DSSP file (Angstrom, degrees, kcal/mol; ACC not computed):
  #  RESIDUE AA STRUCTURE BP1 BP2  ACC     N-H-->O    O-->H-N    N-H-->O    O-->H-N    TCO  KAPPA ALPHA  PHI   PSI    X-CA   Y-CA   Z-CA
    1    1 A M              0   0    0      0, 0.0     2,-0.5     0, 0.0    14,-0.0   0.000 360.0 360.0 360.0 119.6    3.9  -26.1    6.1
    2    2 A T        +     0   0    0     27,-0.0     2,-0.4    21,-0.0    27,-0.0  -0.819 360.0 177.5 -96.6 130.7    3.4  -29.5    4.6
    3    3 A M        -     0   0    0     -2,-0.5     0, 0.0    25,-0.1     0, 0.0  -0.964  24.1-132.6-132.6 146.8    1.5  -29.6    1.3
    4    4 A G        -     0   0    0     -2,-0.4     3,-0.1     1,-0.2    24,-0.1  -0.335  57.4 -61.9 -81.8 176.8    0.5  -32.2   -1.1
    5    5 A P        -     0   0    0      0, 0.0    -1,-0.2     0, 0.0    24,-0.1  -0.382  60.3-114.8 -61.5 134.1    1.1  -31.8   -4.9
    6    6 A P        -     0   0    0      0, 0.0     3,-0.1     0, 0.0    24,-0.0  -0.412  15.7-155.4 -68.8 146.4   -0.9  -28.8   -6.2
    7    7 A T  S    S+     0   0    0      1,-0.2     2,-0.3    -2,-0.1     3,-0.1   0.604  76.6   7.7 -95.6 -13.9   -3.6  -29.6   -8.7
    8    8 A S  S  > S-     0   0    0      1,-0.1     4,-1.3     0, 0.0    -1,-0.2  -0.976  76.8-105.4-156.8 165.1   -3.5  -26.1  -10.3
    9    9 A I  H  > S+     0   0    0     -2,-0.3     4,-0.7     1,-0.2    -1,-0.1   0.839 119.4  58.5 -64.1 -32.5   -1.5  -22.9  -10.2
   10   10 A I  H >4 S+     0   0    0      1,-0.2     3,-1.1     2,-0.2    -1,-0.2   0.908 102.2  53.2 -64.6 -40.8   -4.3  -21.3   -8.2
   11   11 A E  H >4 S+     0   0    0      1,-0.3     3,-1.5     2,-0.2    -1,-0.2   0.872 103.2  58.2 -60.5 -35.6   -4.0  -23.9   -5.5
   12   12 A S  H >< S+     0   0    0     -4,-1.3     3,-0.9     1,-0.3    -1,-0.3   0.718  94.3  66.6 -68.1 -19.4   -0.2  -23.1   -5.3
   13   13 A T  T << S+     0   0    0     -3,-1.1    78,-2.4    -4,-0.7    -1,-0.3   0.431  77.3  84.4 -82.6   2.7   -1.1  -19.4   -4.5
   14   14 A R  T <  S+     0   0    0     -3,-1.5     2,-0.2    76,-0.2    -1,-0.2   0.651  92.5  48.0 -78.8 -14.2   -2.6  -20.4   -1.1
   15   15 A C  S <  S-     0   0    0     -3,-0.9    76,-0.4    -4,-0.2     2,-0.0  -0.689 104.4 -84.1-113.2 172.7    0.9  -20.3    0.4
   16   16 A S     >  -     0   0    0     -2,-0.2     4,-2.2    74,-0.1    73,-0.2  -0.355  38.7-114.0 -70.7 159.8    3.5  -17.7    0.2
   17   17 A G  H  > S+     0   0    0     71,-2.5     4,-2.5     1,-0.2     5,-0.2   0.870 118.0  54.0 -62.1 -36.6    5.8  -17.8   -2.8
   18   18 A F  H  > S+     0   0    0     70,-0.6     4,-2.7    68,-0.5    -1,-0.2   0.931 108.6  48.2 -63.6 -44.9    8.8  -18.6   -0.5
   19   19 A E  H  > S+     0   0    0      1,-0.2     4,-2.1     2,-0.2    -2,-0.2   0.890 111.8  51.5 -61.4 -38.9    6.9  -21.6    1.0
   20   20 A F  H  X S+     0   0    0     -4,-2.2     4,-1.9     2,-0.2    -2,-0.2   0.944 112.2  43.6 -64.1 -48.9    6.0  -22.7   -2.5
   21   21 A V  H  X S+     0   0    0     -4,-2.5     4,-2.3     1,-0.2    -2,-0.2   0.894 113.0  52.5 -66.0 -39.8    9.6  -22.6   -3.9
   22   22 A A  H  X S+     0   0    0     -4,-2.7     4,-2.4     1,-0.2     6,-0.2   0.893 108.7  51.7 -61.6 -38.4   10.9  -24.2   -0.7
   23   23 A G  H  X>S+     0   0    0     -4,-2.1     6,-1.9     2,-0.2     5,-0.9   0.862 108.6  50.1 -65.9 -36.4    8.3  -27.0   -1.2
   24   24 A L  H  <5S+     0   0    0     -4,-1.9     3,-0.3     4,-0.2    -2,-0.2   0.909 112.2  48.9 -63.9 -41.5    9.6  -27.5   -4.8
   25   25 A A  H  <5S+     0   0    0     -4,-2.3    -2,-0.2     1,-0.2    -1,-0.2   0.891 115.7  40.9 -67.4 -40.6   13.1  -27.7   -3.5
   26   26 A D  H  <5S-     0   0    0     -4,-2.4    -1,-0.2    -5,-0.1    -2,-0.2   0.504 111.8-116.2 -90.2  -1.7   12.4  -30.2   -0.7
   27   27 A G  T  <5S+     0   0    0     -4,-0.8    -3,-0.2    -3,-0.3    -4,-0.1   0.479  83.7 116.9  86.8   2.0   10.1  -32.3   -2.9
   28   28 A S  S   <S+     0   0    0     -5,-0.9     2,-0.4    -6,-0.2    -4,-0.2   0.666  75.1  53.0 -78.0 -13.7    6.9  -31.8   -0.8
   29   29 A I  S    S-     0   0    0     -6,-1.9    -2,-0.2    -7,-0.1     2,-0.1  -0.983  97.8-111.7-119.7 132.2    5.3  -30.0   -3.9
   30   30 A R        -     0   0    0     -2,-0.4    -6,-0.1     1,-0.1    -2,-0.1  -0.373  31.9-128.9 -62.8 132.8    5.3  -31.7   -7.2
   31   31 A R        -     0   0    0      1,-0.1    -1,-0.1    -7,-0.1     5,-0.0  -0.507  29.7 -97.3 -80.2 152.2    7.5  -30.1   -9.8
   32   32 A P    >   -     0   0    0      0, 0.0     3,-1.8     0, 0.0     4,-0.3  -0.277  34.0-109.3 -66.2 157.4    6.1  -29.1  -13.2
   33   33 A S  T >> S+     0   0    0      1,-0.3     3,-1.6     2,-0.2     4,-1.5   0.745 113.6  72.9 -62.2 -23.7    6.8  -31.5  -16.1
   34   34 A M  H 3> S+     0   0    0      1,-0.3     4,-2.8     2,-0.2    -1,-0.3   0.820  87.8  63.7 -59.4 -29.5    9.2  -29.0  -17.6
   35   35 A A  H <4 S+     0   0    0     -3,-1.8     5,-0.4     1,-0.2    -1,-0.3   0.692 102.6  48.9 -69.8 -17.7   11.6  -30.0  -14.8
   36   36 A E  H <4 S+     0   0    0     -3,-1.6    -1,-0.2    -4,-0.3    -2,-0.2   0.813 111.9  48.1 -84.7 -35.1   11.7  -33.5  -16.3
   37   37 A T  H  < S+     0   0    0     -4,-1.5    -2,-0.2     1,-0.3    -3,-0.1   0.930 130.0  21.6 -69.0 -46.4   12.3  -32.2  -19.8
   38   38 A L  S  < S-     0   0    0     -4,-2.8    -1,-0.3    -5,-0.1    -2,-0.1  -0.787  96.0-152.1-120.9  83.5   15.1  -29.9  -18.7
   39   39 A P        +     0   0    0      0, 0.0    16,-0.4     0, 0.0     2,-0.3  -0.208  25.1 155.9 -67.9 146.7   16.2  -31.5  -15.4
   40   40 A F        -     0   0    0     -5,-0.4     2,-0.5    14,-0.1    14,-0.2  -0.974  39.8-118.9-156.7 161.6   17.8  -29.5  -12.6
   41   41 A T  E     -A   53   0A   0     12,-2.6    12,-2.5    -2,-0.3     2,-0.7  -0.946  23.8-150.0-106.1 125.1   18.3  -29.6   -8.9
   42   42 A L  E     -A   52   0A   0     -2,-0.5    10,-0.2    10,-0.2    -2,-0.0  -0.858  13.1-148.8 -95.4 117.1   16.7  -26.7   -7.0
   43   43 A L        -     0   0    0      8,-2.5     8,-0.3    -2,-0.7   -18,-0.1  -0.414  41.2 -72.6 -78.8 160.6   18.6  -25.9   -3.8
   44   44 A P        -     0   0    0      0, 0.0    -1,-0.2     0, 0.0   -22,-0.1  -0.310  62.9-125.5 -54.5 131.7   16.8  -24.5   -0.8
   45   45 A P        -     0   0    0      0, 0.0     2,-0.3     0, 0.0     5,-0.2  -0.291  13.9-148.4 -80.5 162.7   15.9  -20.9   -1.6
   46   46 A E  B >   -B   49   0A   0      3,-2.7     3,-2.2    -2,-0.0     2,-0.4  -0.844  48.4 -81.3-112.3 159.5   16.6  -17.7    0.2
   47   47 A E  T 3  S+     0   0    0     -2,-0.3    40,-0.1     1,-0.3    36,-0.1  -0.507 120.0   5.0 -64.1 121.8   14.1  -14.8   -0.1
   48   48 A G  T 3  S+     0   0    0     35,-0.5    72,-2.7    -2,-0.4     2,-0.3   0.486 123.1  77.9  84.5   4.3   14.9  -13.2   -3.4
   49   49 A K  E <   +BC  46 119A   0     -3,-2.2    -3,-2.7    70,-0.2     2,-0.3  -0.987  47.6 172.7-150.1 136.1   17.5  -15.7   -4.4
   50   50 A V  E     - C   0 118A   0     68,-2.4    68,-2.2    -2,-0.3     2,-0.4  -0.956  13.1-155.8-134.7 158.6   17.6  -19.3   -5.8
   51   51 A E  E     - C   0 117A   0     -8,-0.3    -8,-2.5    -2,-0.3     2,-0.3  -0.997   6.6-166.6-135.9 132.2   20.3  -21.6   -7.1
   52   52 A L  E     -AC  42 116A   0     64,-2.8    64,-2.6    -2,-0.4     2,-0.5  -0.875  12.0-146.7-111.4 147.6   19.9  -24.5   -9.5
   53   53 A L  E     +AC  41 115A   0    -12,-2.5   -12,-2.6    -2,-0.3     2,-0.3  -0.978  26.6 175.5-110.9 127.0   22.4  -27.2  -10.3
   54   54 A V  E     - C   0 114A   0     60,-2.5    60,-3.7    -2,-0.5   -14,-0.1  -0.963  23.0-152.0-133.1 147.6   22.3  -28.4  -13.9
   55   55 A T        -     0   0    0    -16,-0.4    58,-0.2    -2,-0.3    54,-0.1  -0.974  25.7-125.6-119.7 117.3   24.3  -30.8  -15.9
   56   56 A P        -     0   0    0      0, 0.0     2,-0.3     0, 0.0    56,-0.2  -0.335  29.1-158.5 -60.4 139.7   24.5  -30.2  -19.7
   57   57 A E    >   -     0   0    0      1,-0.1     3,-2.2    53,-0.0     4,-0.1  -0.895  27.9-116.6-123.1 152.5   23.5  -33.3  -21.7
   58   58 A A  G >  S+     0   0    0     -2,-0.3     3,-2.0     1,-0.3    -1,-0.1   0.809 111.0  68.0 -56.2 -32.7   24.2  -34.3  -25.3
   59   59 A R  G 3  S+     0   0    0      1,-0.3    -1,-0.3     8,-0.0     8,-0.0   0.639  96.5  55.7 -65.5 -11.5   20.5  -34.1  -26.1
   60   60 A F  G <  S+     0   0    0     -3,-2.2     8,-3.2     5,-0.1    -1,-0.3   0.271  83.5 118.2-101.7  10.2   20.7  -30.3  -25.6
   61   61 A C  B <   -G   67   0B   0     -3,-2.0     6,-0.2     6,-0.3     2,-0.1  -0.436  50.1-150.0 -77.9 150.6   23.5  -29.7  -28.2
   62   62 A N    >   -     0   0    0      4,-2.8     3,-1.7    -2,-0.1    -1,-0.1  -0.285  45.4 -73.3-100.9-167.0   23.1  -27.6  -31.3
   63   63 A L  T 3  S+     0   0    0      1,-0.3    -2,-0.1     2,-0.1     5,-0.0   0.724 131.3  56.4 -65.4 -22.3   24.9  -28.0  -34.6
   64   64 A T  T 3  S-     0   0    0      2,-0.2    -1,-0.3     3,-0.0     3,-0.1   0.341 116.0-113.7 -90.8   7.5   28.2  -26.7  -33.2
   65   65 A N  S <  S+     0   0    0     -3,-1.7    44,-0.4     1,-0.3     2,-0.3   0.697  82.4 114.6  66.2  21.5   28.1  -29.4  -30.6
   66   66 A S  S    S-     0   0    0     42,-0.1    -4,-2.8    43,-0.1    -1,-0.3  -0.731  82.0 -77.2-109.6 168.6   27.7  -26.8  -27.8
   67   67 A I  B     -G   61   0B   0     40,-3.6    40,-0.3    -2,-0.3    -6,-0.3  -0.463  57.1-105.1 -70.6 133.5   24.7  -26.5  -25.6
   68   68 A H    >>  -     0   0    0     -8,-3.2     4,-1.6    -2,-0.2     3,-0.8  -0.223  17.4-127.2 -60.4 140.9   21.8  -24.8  -27.4
   69   69 A G  H 3> S+     0   0    0      1,-0.2     4,-3.0     2,-0.2     5,-0.2   0.783 108.3  63.8 -59.9 -28.7   21.0  -21.2  -26.4
   70   70 A G  H 3> S+     0   0    0      2,-0.2     4,-2.3     1,-0.2    -1,-0.2   0.875 102.2  49.0 -64.1 -36.9   17.4  -22.1  -25.8
   71   71 A W  H <> S+     0   0    0     -3,-0.8     4,-2.4   -11,-0.2    -2,-0.2   0.925 112.2  48.7 -65.3 -45.0   18.5  -24.4  -23.0
   72   72 A I  H  X S+     0   0    0     -4,-1.6     4,-2.4     1,-0.2    -2,-0.2   0.934 112.6  47.6 -61.2 -47.5   20.6  -21.6  -21.5
   73   73 A M  H  X S+     0   0    0     -4,-3.0     4,-3.0     1,-0.2     5,-0.2   0.913 111.9  50.5 -59.8 -43.4   17.7  -19.1  -21.8
   74   74 A T  H  X S+     0   0    0     -4,-2.3     4,-2.6     2,-0.2    -1,-0.2   0.902 110.1  49.1 -64.6 -41.0   15.3  -21.5  -20.2
   75   75 A M  H  X S+     0   0    0     -4,-2.4     4,-2.3     2,-0.2    -1,-0.2   0.919 113.9  46.1 -65.1 -42.4   17.7  -22.2  -17.3
   76   76 A L  H  X S+     0   0    0     -4,-2.4     4,-2.6     2,-0.2     5,-0.2   0.938 113.8  48.5 -63.8 -45.9   18.2  -18.5  -16.7
   77   77 A D  H  X S+     0   0    0     -4,-3.0     4,-2.6     1,-0.2     5,-0.2   0.895 111.5  50.8 -61.2 -40.5   14.4  -17.8  -17.0
   78   78 A T  H  X S+     0   0    0     -4,-2.6     4,-2.5    -5,-0.2     5,-0.2   0.944 112.3  45.0 -63.3 -48.9   13.7  -20.6  -14.5
   79   79 A A  H  X S+     0   0    0     -4,-2.3     4,-2.0     1,-0.2    39,-0.3   0.918 116.4  45.7 -62.9 -43.9   16.1  -19.4  -11.9
   80   80 A M  H  X S+     0   0    0     -4,-2.6     4,-2.2     2,-0.2    -1,-0.2   0.909 113.0  49.9 -68.1 -40.3   15.1  -15.8  -12.2
   81   81 A S  H  X S+     0   0    0     -4,-2.6     4,-2.4    -5,-0.2    -2,-0.2   0.906 111.2  48.9 -64.3 -41.4   11.3  -16.7  -12.1
   82   82 A L  H  X S+     0   0    0     -4,-2.5     4,-1.4    -5,-0.2    -1,-0.2   0.882 109.1  53.0 -66.0 -37.2   11.8  -18.8   -9.0
   83   83 A A  H  < S+     0   0    0     -4,-2.0   -35,-0.5    -5,-0.2     4,-0.3   0.920 110.3  48.2 -61.7 -42.8   13.7  -16.0   -7.3
   84   84 A A  H >< S+     0   0    0     -4,-2.2     3,-1.9     1,-0.2     4,-0.2   0.916 106.0  58.6 -61.1 -42.8   10.8  -13.7   -8.1
   85   85 A Q  H >< S+     0   0    0     -4,-2.4     3,-1.8     1,-0.3    -1,-0.2   0.834  93.4  66.7 -56.9 -34.8    8.4  -16.3   -6.7
   86   86 A T  T 3< S+     0   0    0     -4,-1.4   -68,-0.5    -3,-0.3    -1,-0.3   0.654  98.3  54.0 -64.4 -13.6   10.1  -16.3   -3.3
   87   87 A T  T <  S+     0   0    0     -3,-1.9    -1,-0.3    -4,-0.3    -2,-0.2   0.447  86.8 110.3 -97.8  -1.2    9.0  -12.7   -2.8
   88   88 A L    <   -     0   0    0     -3,-1.8   -71,-2.5    -4,-0.2   -70,-0.6  -0.472  58.5-138.9 -85.8 146.4    5.3  -13.2   -3.3
   89   89 A A    >   -     0   0    0    -73,-0.2     3,-1.9    -2,-0.2   -74,-0.1  -0.536  48.4 -73.0 -86.0 161.4    2.5  -13.1   -0.8
   90   90 A P  T 3  S+     0   0    0      0, 0.0   -76,-0.2     0, 0.0    -1,-0.2  -0.304 123.4  29.7 -53.3 138.4   -0.3  -15.7   -0.9
   91   91 A G  T 3  S+     0   0    0    -78,-2.4    63,-3.2   -76,-0.4     2,-0.3   0.395  96.7 112.9  90.6  -2.4   -2.6  -15.0   -3.8
   92   92 A E  E <   -H  153   0C   0     -3,-1.9    -1,-0.3    61,-0.2     2,-0.3  -0.803  42.7-171.0-104.9 146.9    0.1  -13.5   -6.0
   93   93 A L  E     -H  152   0C   0     59,-2.8    59,-2.8    -2,-0.3    -4,-0.1  -0.887   8.4-158.6-124.9 158.8    1.5  -14.8   -9.3
   94   94 A C        -     0   0    0     -2,-0.3    57,-0.2    57,-0.2    -9,-0.1  -0.536  10.8-175.1-142.4  75.9    4.5  -13.6  -11.2
   95   95 A P        -     0   0    0      0, 0.0    55,-2.3     0, 0.0     2,-0.1  -0.376  39.7 -96.9 -66.7 149.3    4.6  -14.6  -14.9
   96   96 A S  E     -D  149   0A   0     53,-0.2    53,-0.3     1,-0.2     3,-0.1  -0.449  36.7-177.5 -65.0 135.7    7.7  -13.6  -16.9
   97   97 A H  E     -     0   0A   0     51,-3.4     2,-0.3     1,-0.4    52,-0.2   0.765  69.2  -6.9 -99.6 -39.7    7.3  -10.3  -18.8
   98   98 A E  E     -D  148   0A   0     50,-1.6    50,-2.3     2,-0.0    -1,-0.4  -0.971  58.8-175.3-159.3 140.3   10.7  -10.2  -20.5
   99   99 A T  E     +D  147   0A   0     -2,-0.3     2,-0.3    48,-0.2    48,-0.2  -0.997   5.5 179.5-140.1 136.9   13.9  -12.2  -20.3
  100  100 A S  E     -D  146   0A   0     46,-2.6    46,-1.6    -2,-0.4     2,-0.3  -0.962   6.3-163.7-134.5 156.1   17.2  -11.5  -22.1
  101  101 A A  E     -D  145   0A   0     -2,-0.3     2,-0.4    44,-0.2    44,-0.2  -0.976  12.8-152.8-139.8 151.4   20.5  -13.3  -22.1
  102  102 A K  E     -D  144   0A   0     42,-3.1    42,-2.1    -2,-0.3     2,-0.7  -0.995  18.2-142.8-121.7 129.2   24.1  -12.7  -23.0
  103  103 A F  E     +D  143   0A   0     -2,-0.4    40,-0.2    40,-0.2    39,-0.0  -0.839  21.0 176.2 -96.3 115.6   26.3  -15.7  -23.9
  104  104 A V        -     0   0    0     38,-2.3    39,-0.2    -2,-0.7    -1,-0.2   0.894  67.2  -8.5 -88.4 -45.4   29.8  -15.3  -22.6
  105  105 A R  S    S-     0   0    0     37,-1.6    -1,-0.3     0, 0.0     2,-0.0  -0.982  83.5 -89.3-150.2 154.4   31.4  -18.6  -23.6
  106  106 A P        -     0   0    0      0, 0.0     2,-0.5     0, 0.0    37,-0.0  -0.316  30.9-139.2 -69.0 147.8   30.0  -21.9  -24.9
  107  107 A I        -     0   0    0    -40,-0.3   -40,-3.6    35,-0.0     2,-0.3  -0.913  22.7-167.7-103.3 131.7   28.8  -24.6  -22.6
  108  108 A F    >   -     0   0    0     -2,-0.5     3,-2.2   -42,-0.2     4,-0.2  -0.745  36.9-105.1-116.1 165.5   29.7  -28.1  -23.7
  109  109 A V  G >  S+     0   0    0    -44,-0.4     3,-0.7     1,-0.3   -51,-0.1   0.852 122.9  50.0 -57.3 -35.2   28.6  -31.5  -22.5
  110  110 A D  G 3  S+     0   0    0      1,-0.2    -1,-0.3   -53,-0.1     3,-0.1   0.255  79.0 101.2 -90.0  14.3   31.8  -32.0  -20.6
  111  111 A S  G <  S-     0   0    0     -3,-2.2    -1,-0.2     1,-0.2    -2,-0.1   0.678  79.9-141.8 -70.2 -15.9   31.6  -28.6  -18.9
  112  112 A G    <   -     0   0    0     -3,-0.7    -1,-0.2    -4,-0.2     2,-0.2  -0.300  47.3 -12.5  85.8-172.8   30.4  -30.3  -15.8
  113  113 A V        -     0   0    0    -58,-0.2    24,-0.5    -3,-0.1     2,-0.3  -0.430  68.5-155.2 -66.6 132.6   27.8  -29.3  -13.3
  114  114 A M  E     -C   54   0A   0    -60,-3.7   -60,-2.5    -2,-0.2     2,-0.5  -0.844   8.5-136.2-110.9 147.2   26.7  -25.6  -13.7
  115  115 A R  E     -CE  53 135A   0     20,-3.1    20,-2.8    -2,-0.3     2,-0.6  -0.895  14.0-165.0-100.7 129.1   25.3  -23.3  -11.2
  116  116 A V  E     -CE  52 134A   0    -64,-2.6   -64,-2.8    -2,-0.5     2,-0.5  -0.968  11.4-170.4-115.3 116.4   22.3  -21.1  -12.3
  117  117 A I  E     -CE  51 133A   0     16,-2.5    16,-2.1    -2,-0.6     2,-0.4  -0.909   8.3-175.7-114.4 129.9   21.7  -18.3   -9.9
  118  118 A G  E     +CE  50 132A   0    -68,-2.2   -68,-2.4    -2,-0.5     2,-0.3  -0.984   9.4 173.0-121.6 135.1   18.7  -16.0  -10.0
  119  119 A H  E     -CE  49 131A   0     12,-2.7    12,-2.4    -2,-0.4     2,-0.4  -0.998  32.8-112.2-144.0 151.3   18.3  -13.0   -7.7
  120  120 A V  E     + E   0 130A   0    -72,-2.7    10,-0.3    -2,-0.3     3,-0.1  -0.617  23.6 179.8 -79.5 129.7   15.9  -10.1   -7.2
  121  121 A V  E    S+     0   0A   0      8,-3.2     2,-0.3     1,-0.4     9,-0.2   0.809  75.3   1.6 -92.1 -42.5   17.3   -6.7   -8.0
  122  122 A S  E     - E   0 129A   0      7,-1.7     7,-2.9     2,-0.0     2,-0.5  -0.987  57.0-163.5-150.5 136.0   14.1   -4.8   -7.2
  123  123 A R  E     + E   0 128A   0     -2,-0.3     5,-0.2     5,-0.2     2,-0.1  -0.930  22.8 168.6-123.8 105.9   10.6   -5.8   -6.0
  124  124 A G        -     0   0    0      3,-2.8    -2,-0.0    -2,-0.5     0, 0.0  -0.147  51.8 -86.0 -97.8-162.4    8.0   -3.2   -6.6
  125  125 A R  S    S+     0   0    0      1,-0.1     3,-0.1    -2,-0.1    -1,-0.0   0.816 122.3   9.6 -76.9 -32.0    4.2   -3.3   -6.3
  126  126 A T  S    S+     0   0    0      1,-0.2    25,-2.4    24,-0.1     2,-0.4   0.550 124.7  50.1-125.0 -13.6    3.7   -4.5   -9.9
  127  127 A I  E     - F   0 150A   0     23,-0.2    -3,-2.8    21,-0.0     2,-0.5  -0.985  53.5-161.1-134.8 139.4    7.1   -5.4  -11.3
  128  128 A I  E     -EF 123 149A   0     21,-2.5    21,-2.4    -2,-0.4     2,-0.4  -0.989  13.5-155.8-117.1 127.4   10.0   -7.6  -10.1
  129  129 A T  E     -EF 122 148A   0     -7,-2.9    -8,-3.2    -2,-0.5    -7,-1.7  -0.873  19.6-179.0-105.2 135.3   13.4   -7.0  -11.8
  130  130 A L  E     -EF 120 147A   0     17,-2.9    17,-1.7    -2,-0.4     2,-0.3  -0.885  22.2-153.5-135.5 159.9   15.9   -9.8  -11.7
  131  131 A E  E     -EF 119 146A   0    -12,-2.4   -12,-2.7    -2,-0.3     2,-0.3  -0.963  15.6-170.4-128.5 150.9   19.4  -10.9  -12.7
  132  132 A G  E     -EF 118 145A   0     13,-2.4    13,-2.3    -2,-0.3     2,-0.3  -0.972   4.3-169.2-140.8 156.5   20.7  -14.3  -13.4
  133  133 A R  E     -EF 117 144A   0    -16,-2.1   -16,-2.5    -2,-0.3     2,-0.5  -0.991  14.5-151.6-142.2 146.8   24.0  -16.1  -14.0
  134  134 A I  E     +EF 116 143A   0      9,-2.8     8,-3.1    -2,-0.3     9,-1.3  -0.992  31.0 168.6-117.7 122.3   25.3  -19.4  -15.2
  135  135 A E  E     -EF 115 141A   0    -20,-2.8   -20,-3.1    -2,-0.5     6,-0.2  -0.893  32.0-120.7-129.2 156.2   28.7  -20.3  -13.8
  136  136 A N    >   -     0   0    0      4,-1.9     3,-2.0    -2,-0.3   -22,-0.1  -0.314  49.5 -86.6 -83.6-179.2   30.8  -23.4  -13.6
  137  137 A S  T 3  S+     0   0    0    -24,-0.5   -23,-0.1     1,-0.3    -1,-0.1   0.704 129.9  53.9 -66.0 -18.7   31.9  -24.9  -10.2
  138  138 A Q  T 3  S-     0   0    0      2,-0.1    -1,-0.3     0, 0.0     0, 0.0   0.390 123.0-102.8 -93.2   3.2   34.9  -22.5  -10.1
  139  139 A G    <   +     0   0    0     -3,-2.0     2,-0.2     1,-0.3    -2,-0.1   0.530  66.9 155.6  89.7   6.3   32.7  -19.4  -10.6
  140  140 A G        -     0   0    0      1,-0.1    -4,-1.9     2,-0.0     2,-0.4  -0.513  43.6-122.7 -69.4 131.9   33.6  -18.9  -14.3
  141  141 A L  E     + F   0 135A   0     -2,-0.2    -6,-0.2    -6,-0.2     3,-0.1  -0.608  39.0 163.8 -82.2 129.7   30.8  -17.0  -16.0
  142  142 A Y  E     -     0   0A   0     -8,-3.1   -38,-2.3     1,-0.4   -37,-1.6   0.677  68.8  -6.9-112.0 -33.9   29.2  -18.7  -19.1
  143  143 A A  E     -DF 103 134A   0     -9,-1.3    -9,-2.8   -40,-0.2    -1,-0.4  -0.983  57.2-171.8-158.8 154.4   26.0  -16.6  -19.5
  144  144 A H  E     +DF 102 133A   0    -42,-2.1   -42,-3.1    -2,-0.3     2,-0.3  -0.974  11.7 168.8-146.0 161.0   24.1  -13.9  -17.7
  145  145 A G  E     -DF 101 132A   0    -13,-2.3   -13,-2.4    -2,-0.3     2,-0.3  -0.959  23.5-129.7-160.1 176.1   20.7  -12.3  -18.1
  146  146 A T  E     -DF 100 131A   0    -46,-1.6   -46,-2.6    -2,-0.3     2,-0.3  -0.923  21.7-179.5-132.7 159.8   18.0  -10.0  -16.8
  147  147 A S  E     -DF  99 130A   0    -17,-1.7   -17,-2.9    -2,-0.3     2,-0.4  -0.990  17.3-149.6-153.6 156.2   14.3  -10.5  -16.5
  148  148 A T  E     -DF  98 129A   0    -50,-2.3   -51,-3.4    -2,-0.3   -50,-1.6  -0.995  13.6-164.3-126.2 140.8   11.2   -8.7  -15.4
  149  149 A C  E     -DF  96 128A   0    -21,-2.4   -21,-2.5    -2,-0.4     2,-0.3  -0.960  16.7-130.3-120.9 141.6    8.2  -10.5  -13.9
  150  150 A L  E     - F   0 127A   0    -55,-2.3     2,-0.7    -2,-0.4   -23,-0.2  -0.654  17.0-133.3 -85.3 145.6    4.7   -9.0  -13.5
  151  151 A I        -     0   0    0    -25,-2.4     2,-0.4    -2,-0.3   -57,-0.2  -0.909  27.0-176.3-102.3 116.5    2.9   -9.3  -10.2
  152  152 A L  E     -H   93   0C   0    -59,-2.8   -59,-2.8    -2,-0.7     2,-0.4  -0.902  12.4-147.2-112.0 140.6   -0.6  -10.4  -10.6
  153  153 A R  E     -H   92   0C   0     -2,-0.4   -61,-0.2   -61,-0.2     2,-0.1  -0.891  23.2-111.0-111.0 138.3   -3.1  -10.7   -7.7
  154  154 A E        -     0   0    0    -63,-3.2     2,-0.2    -2,-0.4   -62,-0.0  -0.400  40.3-109.9 -61.5 134.4   -5.8  -13.3   -7.5
  155  155 A K              0   0    0      1,-0.1    -1,-0.1    -2,-0.1   -64,-0.0  -0.494 360.0 360.0 -69.7 134.4   -9.2  -11.7   -7.8
  156  156 A Q              0   0    0     -2,-0.2    -1,-0.1    -3,-0.1    -2,-0.1   0.441 360.0 360.0 -84.1 360.0  -11.1  -11.7   -4.5
């Protein structure tokens, strides 16, 4: 399915969530401006799973010269939310309800490309439960988290 850039979130609900995330990954759907602020590469999704590639940048450092926890939380939330999105039918939305993270080891500017993986643990009628991880290229764990997303349906 080829689509032009959506003009609103409602327009994006006309396709399945999987089609929408695949369109974001292949560039046929315009990415939100947040992806320019905190850049990442979205790899082609699987249903219930996404992977982002991110490179820590000096502009995201905190006072200890490590990458700020807000960046880590945002990357985890993004991956988990996109994984949830892949399970949606046309007309459904899934805003984040809650996200938490555990920081295992600091990420530094020279940590290299990181993999941020989000996957669905459970998809019910109204709630999607997710897990996420940030790993280096060798699979070393830097942070992990959980999230729940609400499933909202467009009013008919």
